C-alpha positions as CSV (number, residue, x, y, z in Angstrom):
1,M,24.7,3.4,40.7
2,G,23.7,6.1,38.7
3,L,20.8,6.3,36.4
4,S,21.4,6.4,32.8
5,E,21.0,9.0,30.4
6,S,18.1,7.0,28.6
7,E,16.7,6.1,31.9
8,E,16.7,9.7,33.2
9,R,14.7,10.5,30.5
10,I,11.9,8.2,30.6
11,L,11.6,9.2,34.3
12,S,12.4,12.9,33.9
13,G,9.6,12.7,30.6
14,R,12.0,14.2,28.5
15,I,11.5,11.2,25.8
16,W,7.6,11.6,25.8
17,D,8.0,15.6,25.1
18,D,10.6,15.1,22.2
19,F,8.5,12.7,20.9
20,C,5.3,15.6,20.8
21,D,7.4,18.6,19.9
22,R,8.9,16.5,16.6
23,L,5.3,15.4,15.8
24,K,4.1,19.0,16.5
25,A,7.0,20.0,14.0
26,A,5.4,17.2,11.1
27,G,2.4,19.6,10.9
28,A,4.4,21.6,9.0
29,L,4.1,19.1,5.8
30,V,0.4,19.4,5.6
31,R,1.2,23.1,5.3
32,S,3.9,23.1,3.0
33,E,4.6,24.6,-0.9
34,G,2.6,22.9,-3.2
35,T,-0.3,21.5,-1.1
36,P,-3.7,22.9,-1.1
37,K,-4.7,25.4,0.9
38,D,-8.4,24.7,0.9
39,V,-10.3,23.8,4.2
40,Q,-11.0,20.3,2.9
41,N,-7.7,18.9,2.0
42,Q,-6.0,21.2,4.8
43,A,-8.2,19.1,7.2
44,L,-7.7,15.6,5.1
45,G,-3.6,16.2,5.7
46,Y,-4.0,16.5,9.2
47,R,-6.2,13.4,9.4
48,F,-3.8,11.7,7.5
49,L,-0.7,12.7,9.9
50,T,-2.9,10.5,12.5
51,R,-3.1,7.5,10.0
52,I,0.4,7.3,9.3
53,L,1.6,8.0,13.0
54,R,-0.8,5.0,13.8
55,A,0.4,3.1,11.3
56,G,4.1,3.9,12.4
57,L,3.8,3.1,16.3
58,E,2.2,-0.1,15.4
59,Q,4.8,-0.8,13.0
60,A,8.0,0.5,15.5
61,V,6.7,-0.4,18.9
62,D,3.2,-3.0,18.7
63,Y,4.5,-5.2,16.1
64,S,8.4,-4.7,15.9
65,D,9.3,-7.9,18.2
66,T,10.8,-10.4,15.1
67,Q,11.1,-13.0,17.9
68,F,7.5,-12.9,18.6
69,P,6.3,-11.5,15.4
70,A,2.7,-11.2,14.5
71,F,1.2,-9.6,11.4
72,Y,-0.5,-6.4,11.7
73,R,-2.4,-4.0,8.8
74,L,0.3,-1.0,8.1
75,A,-2.4,0.3,5.7
76,D,-6.5,-0.7,5.6
77,D,-9.7,1.0,5.6
78,T,-8.8,3.9,7.4
79,K,-4.9,3.5,7.5
80,K,-3.9,4.4,3.5
81,I,-0.8,4.8,2.0
82,L,0.6,5.6,-1.1
83,N,-2.1,4.8,-3.3
84,D,-3.2,1.6,-1.5
85,N,-5.1,-0.9,-3.5
86,P,-8.7,-1.1,-2.6
87,D,-8.8,-4.5,-3.7
88,N,-6.0,-5.7,-1.6
89,Y,-6.2,-7.0,2.0
90,Y,-2.5,-5.9,3.3
91,E,-0.5,-7.4,6.2
92,N,2.9,-6.5,7.4
93,C,5.2,-8.2,9.8
94,K,8.7,-7.6,10.8
95,I,11.4,-10.3,10.5
96,D,15.4,-10.5,11.3
97,S,16.8,-13.0,9.0
98,R,19.0,-14.3,12.1
99,F,15.7,-16.6,12.6
100,D,13.8,-19.2,10.5
101,Y,10.0,-18.4,10.8
102,R,7.0,-20.8,9.9
103,I,3.9,-18.9,8.3
104,S,0.7,-21.5,8.1
105,G,-2.7,-20.4,7.6
106,H,-6.1,-21.4,5.3
107,R,-6.5,-20.3,1.4
108,G,-9.4,-19.2,1.3
109,T,-11.1,-18.1,-1.7
110,V,-8.9,-14.7,-2.5
111,K,-8.0,-14.7,-6.4
112,W,-5.0,-14.2,-5.7
113,F,-2.2,-13.9,-2.9
114,S,1.3,-12.7,-2.5
115,L,4.3,-12.8,0.1
116,G,7.4,-10.4,-0.6
117,V,10.3,-10.1,1.7
118,K,11.7,-6.9,1.7
119,A,15.2,-5.2,2.6
120,G,15.1,-1.7,4.6
121,A,13.2,-1.2,8.0
122,G,9.8,-0.3,6.4
123,S,10.8,3.1,5.4
124,P,8.8,4.0,1.7
125,G,11.9,4.2,-1.0
126,A,14.1,1.9,0.6
127,M,12.2,-1.3,0.6
128,A,13.9,-3.5,-2.1
129,S,12.6,-6.9,-2.5
130,T,14.5,-10.2,-1.2
131,G,12.2,-12.7,-2.0
132,E,8.9,-13.5,-3.4
133,I,6.1,-16.1,-3.3
134,D,2.8,-16.1,-4.2
135,S,-0.2,-18.5,-4.8
136,S,-0.4,-19.6,-8.0
137,Q,3.7,-20.7,-6.6
138,M,2.3,-22.7,-3.7
139,T,1.1,-25.9,-2.8
140,F,-1.9,-26.0,-0.4
141,N,-3.5,-29.3,1.4
142,D,-6.5,-30.8,0.6
143,D,-8.5,-29.1,3.0
144,G,-6.8,-25.4,1.7
145,T,-4.6,-25.4,4.4
146,F,-0.9,-24.4,3.9
147,E,2.6,-24.2,5.3
148,I,5.3,-21.6,4.0
149,L,9.1,-21.7,5.8
150,M,11.1,-18.4,5.7
151,S,14.6,-18.7,6.2
152,R,17.8,-17.8,4.6
153,E,18.6,-21.9,3.5
154,K,16.3,-23.3,1.2
155,K,13.8,-25.4,2.6
156,P,11.8,-28.0,0.9
157,G,8.0,-27.2,-0.1
158,N,6.9,-24.0,-0.1
159,W,9.8,-21.5,0.7
160,L,10.3,-18.2,1.2
161,P,13.5,-17.0,0.7
162,M,15.4,-14.1,2.9
163,T,19.1,-12.5,2.8
164,E,20.8,-10.9,5.2
165,Y,19.2,-7.5,4.4
166,S,15.8,-9.0,5.3
167,T,14.0,-6.9,7.6
168,N,10.1,-7.0,7.2
169,M,7.4,-9.0,4.7
170,V,4.3,-7.4,3.1
171,V,1.3,-9.5,2.0
172,R,-0.8,-8.6,-0.4
173,Q,-4.4,-10.5,-1.1
174,T,-6.0,-9.2,-4.5
175,F,-9.9,-9.5,-4.4
176,G,-11.7,-9.9,-7.4
177,N,-15.2,-9.3,-5.5
178,R,-14.0,-8.2,-1.9
179,K,-17.9,-8.5,-0.7
180,K,-17.9,-12.3,-1.9
181,E,-14.7,-13.7,-1.7
182,K,-13.0,-14.9,2.0
183,R,-9.6,-13.9,2.5
184,A,-6.6,-16.1,3.7
185,E,-5.8,-16.2,7.2
186,L,-2.1,-16.1,7.8
187,E,-0.4,-17.2,11.2
188,I,3.9,-17.0,11.6
189,E,5.7,-18.1,14.4
190,C,9.7,-17.4,14.8
191,L,11.5,-21.3,15.1
192,N,14.1,-20.5,17.0
193,P,13.9,-17.1,19.3
194,E,16.7,-16.3,21.9
195,R,14.4,-14.3,24.6
196,P,11.6,-16.1,26.7
197,N,8.8,-13.7,26.4
198,N,8.0,-10.1,24.7
199,N,8.2,-7.9,27.4
200,L,9.0,-3.8,26.4
201,D,12.7,-3.1,26.7
202,P,12.5,0.6,28.5
203,M,15.8,1.3,26.9
204,Q,14.5,0.7,22.9
205,L,11.1,2.6,23.4
206,E,13.0,6.2,22.2
207,E,14.6,4.8,19.5
208,Q,10.9,3.0,18.5
209,F,9.4,6.7,19.0
210,N,12.1,8.1,16.7
211,Q,11.4,5.5,13.6
212,T,7.7,6.0,14.1
213,L,8.4,9.9,13.2
214,G,10.8,8.8,10.9
215,F,8.3,7.1,8.9
216,L,5.4,9.4,9.1
217,E,8.1,12.2,8.0
218,A,9.4,10.1,5.1
219,T,5.9,8.6,3.9
220,V,4.5,12.1,3.8
221,G,7.5,13.6,2.2
222,I,7.9,10.8,-0.7
223,G,3.6,11.1,-1.4
224,L,4.2,14.9,-1.9
225,Q,7.6,14.5,-4.0
226,W,5.5,12.0,-6.0
227,T,2.5,14.3,-6.4
228,K,4.5,17.3,-7.4
229,M,6.7,14.9,-10.0
230,Y,3.3,14.0,-11.4
231,K,1.7,16.6,-11.9
232,E,4.6,18.3,-13.6
233,T,5.2,15.3,-15.9
234,T,1.8,13.0,-16.2
235,L,-1.2,14.9,-15.1
236,N,-4.5,13.4,-16.0
237,A,-2.0,10.6,-17.8
238,L,-1.1,7.2,-17.5
239,P,1.8,5.8,-18.9
240,L,3.6,2.7,-18.0
241,H,5.5,3.9,-14.6
242,D,9.4,3.6,-13.7
243,Q,9.2,0.0,-12.4
244,P,12.2,0.1,-9.9
245,M,11.2,3.1,-8.3
246,L,7.5,1.6,-7.4
247,H,9.2,-1.8,-6.3
248,A,12.2,0.3,-3.7
249,A,8.7,2.0,-2.1
250,G,7.6,-1.8,-1.8
251,G,5.9,-2.5,-4.8
252,D,5.4,-6.4,-5.8
253,P,7.9,-7.5,-8.6
254,T,4.6,-9.6,-10.2
255,I,2.6,-6.1,-10.4
256,H,3.3,-3.6,-13.4
257,Y,1.9,0.1,-12.3
258,Y,0.6,3.3,-14.0
259,Q,0.7,5.3,-10.9
260,S,-0.2,9.1,-11.7
261,H,-2.3,12.1,-10.9
262,W,-5.5,13.7,-12.4
263,E,-7.1,16.6,-11.7
264,L,-10.5,17.5,-13.0
265,A,-13.0,20.8,-13.3
266,P,-16.6,20.6,-12.1
267,D,-17.6,20.4,-15.5
268,E,-14.9,18.0,-16.8
269,A,-14.4,14.3,-16.9
270,L,-11.3,12.0,-17.8
271,A,-12.1,9.5,-20.1
272,V,-9.2,6.4,-20.1
273,T,-9.1,3.6,-22.6
274,I,-7.3,0.3,-22.3
275,E,-6.1,-1.5,-25.3
276,G,-4.4,-4.8,-25.5
277,M,-4.8,-5.9,-21.8
278,P,-2.7,-9.0,-21.7
279,E,-3.9,-12.3,-20.0
280,C,-3.5,-11.6,-16.1
281,A,-4.2,-12.5,-12.8
282,T,-5.8,-9.5,-12.5
283,W,-6.0,-5.8,-13.0
284,N,-7.7,-2.5,-11.8
285,L,-7.7,1.4,-11.3
286,Q,-8.4,3.5,-8.6
287,L,-8.8,7.2,-7.4
288,S,-7.1,8.4,-4.4
289,D,-7.1,11.9,-2.7
290,F,-4.1,15.1,-2.9
291,W,-2.5,13.1,0.1
292,M,-2.2,9.9,-2.2
293,E,-5.1,7.6,0.2
294,S,-7.5,5.5,-1.7
295,L,-10.8,7.3,-1.7
296,E,-13.7,5.6,0.4
297,H,-13.9,2.5,-1.1
298,R,-16.1,0.5,1.7
299,F,-18.9,2.8,0.6
300,F,-18.3,4.1,-3.2
301,E,-17.3,3.2,-6.5
302,I,-13.7,4.8,-6.6
303,S,-12.1,1.3,-8.3
304,V,-12.3,-1.1,-11.0
305,N,-10.8,-4.1,-11.7
306,K,-11.4,-7.4,-14.2
307,F,-13.8,-9.1,-12.1
308,T,-15.6,-5.7,-12.0
309,A,-15.9,-4.2,-15.3
310,R,-18.1,-4.4,-18.3
311,C,-15.9,-4.2,-21.3
312,E,-16.2,-3.7,-25.1
313,S,-16.7,-6.7,-27.7
314,D,-13.1,-6.4,-28.7
315,G,-11.9,-6.5,-25.0
316,T,-11.5,-2.7,-25.0
317,I,-11.9,-1.3,-21.5
318,K,-13.4,1.9,-21.0
319,I,-13.4,3.7,-17.8
320,M,-14.9,7.4,-16.9
321,I,-13.8,9.3,-14.0
322,A,-16.5,11.9,-12.7
323,H,-17.6,13.9,-10.4
324,E,-21.0,12.6,-11.4
325,D,-22.7,9.3,-13.0
326,P,-22.1,9.8,-16.4
327,G,-25.3,7.3,-17.3
328,P,-25.9,3.7,-18.1
329,S,-23.8,4.2,-21.4
330,H,-20.7,4.6,-19.2
331,P,-20.8,1.4,-16.7
332,N,-17.2,1.6,-15.5
333,W,-17.7,4.9,-13.2
334,L,-15.1,5.9,-10.8
335,N,-16.7,8.5,-8.5
336,T,-14.1,11.7,-7.6
337,L,-16.3,11.9,-4.2
338,G,-16.5,15.8,-4.8
339,H,-12.2,16.0,-5.2
340,S,-10.8,18.2,-7.9
341,E,-7.7,16.4,-8.1
342,G,-5.8,12.9,-6.6
343,G,-3.6,10.1,-7.1
344,M,-4.5,7.5,-9.3
345,L,-2.6,3.8,-10.0
346,G,-3.6,1.5,-12.5
347,R,-2.0,-2.1,-11.9
348,I,-1.3,-5.5,-14.3
349,V,-0.7,-8.5,-11.7
350,S,0.7,-11.6,-13.2
351,A,1.0,-10.9,-16.8
352,D,3.7,-12.7,-18.7
353,G,4.3,-9.8,-20.9
354,G,2.2,-7.7,-23.5
355,W,1.6,-4.8,-21.4
356,P,0.5,-1.4,-23.2
357,D,3.4,1.3,-22.7
358,E,0.2,3.5,-21.5
359,W,-3.5,3.7,-20.9
360,K,-5.1,6.5,-23.1
361,T,-6.7,9.4,-21.4
362,E,-8.7,12.4,-22.7
363,V,-10.3,15.2,-20.6
364,V,-13.9,15.7,-22.1
365,K,-16.6,17.6,-20.7
366,L,-18.9,16.0,-18.6
367,A,-21.6,17.2,-20.6
368,D,-20.9,15.8,-24.1
369,V,-20.5,12.4,-22.0
370,K,-23.3,12.3,-20.3
371,G,-26.3,9.7,-21.0
């Protein structure tokens, strides 16, 4: 009996050659129209490709088995996607709504966490919510442990609904002070698998490679589209965003987003004023680079939130985005780390309403506000 085409492609190495050729072609995205052509941003672009490649391989290959699922991190400290939140610990999981799942874990001390079930295969722009639950809606045991059942049919207790379109899950754990809080620890199991193990199916590998590269191309592409749009329409401004657009890209429906792009000359700063902040679980504002990767938050203050900000006596929040420290009169300083432009994103989490239509911004001279 002869070999199938898939078997021949594996044994001849064509599966690998085609993967590498398509990956090489993706490098053109870094050099495409509208991207900064300086050495620093071009180097960041190529590094970005390697990071998204790692994320795509984990999603499509290493953690793709929906009958033997496990949480993985599509975005983390060195894999960053579409203005990832520095206050979040993200986890992801591939699922199949034909099966039932149990999620168990320990509450930890993190301020708030949510689990969202999404449609689509994890591609940005096609991740509409099909079910949500967060820590404010959950019941916990006295020792902080908990269990969530995830299924299409309603279950007692903590239940995370799926629909026939559900394919993946996003977990967001949002810290007030990351250095002082302990994240929730989660595990997941499929309750009714059909197979005895999760051995690699060689006939699926090429499709998994294609999904990986599709994810890379889509992620970089949508980031470039958004950046072009923000630079043309809301540069250095922070209006309330088109929420459905961000929810379709995997955003949490309980979060209201203020997403845009900033650009500053060496002697300029961006003053942000937030008035009328509603009662909420938390809020934050972050900076990213041109490729919409959050700036290096492990070592520098590139974001501020409800628990770290200094507020005015009337509740107004004033934030200064600048290339250097503007001084003690501006305690909420976000460090651009020498970048001349990049993404920025504000969030208000779990507010019942009353969110401002915009966060006011003004480009100022650093010399005029320093001190």
